C-alpha positions, 0 to 999 in steps of 0.5 A: 474340864478344869475345876476352879475354886473361887473365893466367894468374898472376892467374887461378890466384891467384883460382881458388886452384888450379893446373891443368896445361895439358891439364886447363885446356884441357879444363875451359875448353872445357866451361865454355861458352867457346871456348878459343883458346890457353893459354901459361905467361903467358896464357889467350886465350878467346872469351866468348859474348855471354850471359856478359858477367860473364866478360869479366875475369880476376876474372869468368872465374876466379869462374865457373871456380872454381865450375865445377871445384868449387874455390869453389862456390855463391852468392858474396855481395858486401857494400856499404858506404855512402859518404854521397856523392850523384849528382844526375841533372838534368832536362835529361838525361832526353831525352838519356841519361836513366839512370845507375848509380854506385858507389865502390870503395876500397882498390885497389892499382893497378899496370900489370897491374890498370890493363890489366885494368880497361881490358879489362873496360871496353872489352869491356863497351862492345863486347858488353853495351853494344852499342858504347856505345849501350845502356850506356857505362862511365866509371871515374875516380880518386875522390880527384880529384873534388869531390862531389856529382857531377851528371849533366846535359845542356849545349850542346856549345859550353859543355862545355870540357875536355881529353879523355883523352890529348888535348893541349889543352882543346876544346869537346864539339863540336870533340871529335867531329871532333878526338878519335879517340873522337869520330870513332868514337862521335860518331854516338851524339850526332848531331842532339842540341842538348845533350850528356850530361855528368858534372860535379863540384861545382866544375864540372870535367868528368868525361866526356861519355858515351858518348864520352870521359873528361876527361884531368884527372880521368878517368884512372886511374894507379898513384897511384889507390886509390879509383875512381868508376864510372858506367854511363849509357844508356837503361834503368836495369836495364841500367846497374845490371847492367853496374855490378854486373859491374864492381864485383864484378870490382873487389871480387875485385881487392881493393877495397871497394864503397861505394854512392852515393845517386842523386837521379834525377828526384826519386826516390832510388836506392841504387846499386849493389844487389848483392842476388840475384834469385830464380827457382823451380826447375822440375825437371820442365822441366829434366829434360824438356829435358835428357833426365835424371832429376835429383833435387832434391839433384843439381840443387842441387849442379849449380847450386852449380857454376855460382855459384848458391844454392838453398834451398826450391825457389828458386834464388839468382841472382848480381846480375852474371848478365845472362843468367838470364831463363827456366828454359831458362837454368837448364837451360843452366847445369845442362847445363854443370855436368852435363858435355856429355861425360856426356850419353849418345849416342842414335840417333833412333828416327825414320828418314827421308831428310833434306831441306831445308825447301822454304820455307827454300829459297824464302826463301833464293832471295828473299834471293839475288835481292835481294843479286844487285842490290846490296841488303844483307841485315840481321839484326834482332831479333824483339823491338822497342818498342811505339813503334817498331812503331806510334807512330814508324810513324804507324799504329795497331798493337798488337804482342804484349807480352812478359809479363816484359820487362826493358826498353822497347826490347825489350818486344814481338814484331814485328807487322811488319818495316819498323820494324826496318829504319827503326831500322837507317837511324836507327843508320846516319845517319853512313854514306854513302848510298845505303842499300838494305837488306832483311831477313827477319823473323818477325812475330807476331799473335794467332790460332787456334793451340796457343799463341794466336800465329800466326807469319809470315815477312816480307821487308822492303825499303827504298831510302834515298837522295835519289832513292828513290820509288815507281817505284824500289821497284816496280822492285825488287819487280817484279824479285823476283817476276818472278825467282820466276816469280810474277804479281801484281796491283796495287790502290790502297790507303791506309796511314798509314805511306805517302804517300797515292797513292804506296802499293799493295796487292799480291795474288797469286791473290786473296790480299793479300801485300804493301804497296809505296810511299813512306814518309810525311814524318812517319814519316821525321821520326819516325825522325830521317832526312833522306833519302826512303825507299821500301819494301815488305813482303812476307808470304813465308809467305802467298805460299808457301802461295798458290803451293803 
């Protein structure tokens, strides 16, 4: 979790109330954050990843003031029209396709405010932006920009500029090796023939996202009063929310927010959009989950202490809250406002002797065996994209879609586990080989159950280096099952993700439980890899059931 250092004087001014150290420590801890330290000048807290809006003095103070009842309820932010335009050109579509932008005017910058802006930008990059892959933020002195601004893709050799804090002009390709930010984040542009770039109307470079700003027109100083902000990435809704987090913080800093018109592939978008979203309150669900008997009026009061509005059965959700997706998230907010210390302690009516689940022991044993021979365990998501599960794997699989997915990258449930590891390889091409990895994931398919979905745990394992082949992955698979004391049979089979003749179906007591083989060149190419890949996927749930 990211650690944020807050200026206590700024924080207390924004809250509008001073609290003694003991009260401050108590209330901050119950807000749902980990408090590290409180001094006369600083407040150091760990912010949970689900609350990126609290990664600044302004955002944290806003949430805290609501929580303690000093400034309750939904807070509205106004947006004026700037009349300015940002043009997203077609060339950016296959490189870094989306951007959300805004202008904030009238901020009196000093050293402290500059520190605060840099901190929220850096913390958003690490958390919500997933180290700049999902979203990257650029903040610029607007008075040094000649609009309209263009967002496009260019050959790196043609992008000539002076990167932030670099002594001379260089091209974008040189930037990847010569500038510290280029060396750290250059892997995000690996293999691209063109790089994304923001230019003003005179052709001056604002930045090469997601790497670095220009030193000439991309550096905030104490002379700056108006700023242009852009967030860029692969999903517009993500960029819009990220932008909302920043501009509301800058508004609380004393700025006035102005919108811009974005011409994005022929569609005009007004950005930012600080209008709220709405969700119906399911009070029966909330009470059941929390073990309470709240009335509607009580729920309304608790919601107001978490910065929400409420009227006629609908919750008004602030535009900077990226974490409110389901009634469960509303239940969490209500629980925090109610006070975890106020929930009565109850002893369970079920009397039993605790014991570790045997299947969990079995899974851990399998993981320990692979780790003992140098395999590295990865933790990946249970969500993926349809293309990752089928198209990129060169197979015809129909994963279960989410009903209300917020972006395409995480729009389906895993149908199998190997694609997630292929994605890990793609994201780590800049690291050295061999990359021998495994993961245990839950996969989902339609079936006869209460929910209509059957869940299985599968173990996926990949060898990726210049000598990866069927023989070596079979040796790993054979060692695993031998150490588990399991005998198996091997049958010839075909699978479109594997090389014909170099893939096998594994059976245990007549039950098919695994595929082992070499990944086909087409799949390797689809994932933009340059090394051979050998892999197996083992259904641990079915294997355990067969053995027991």
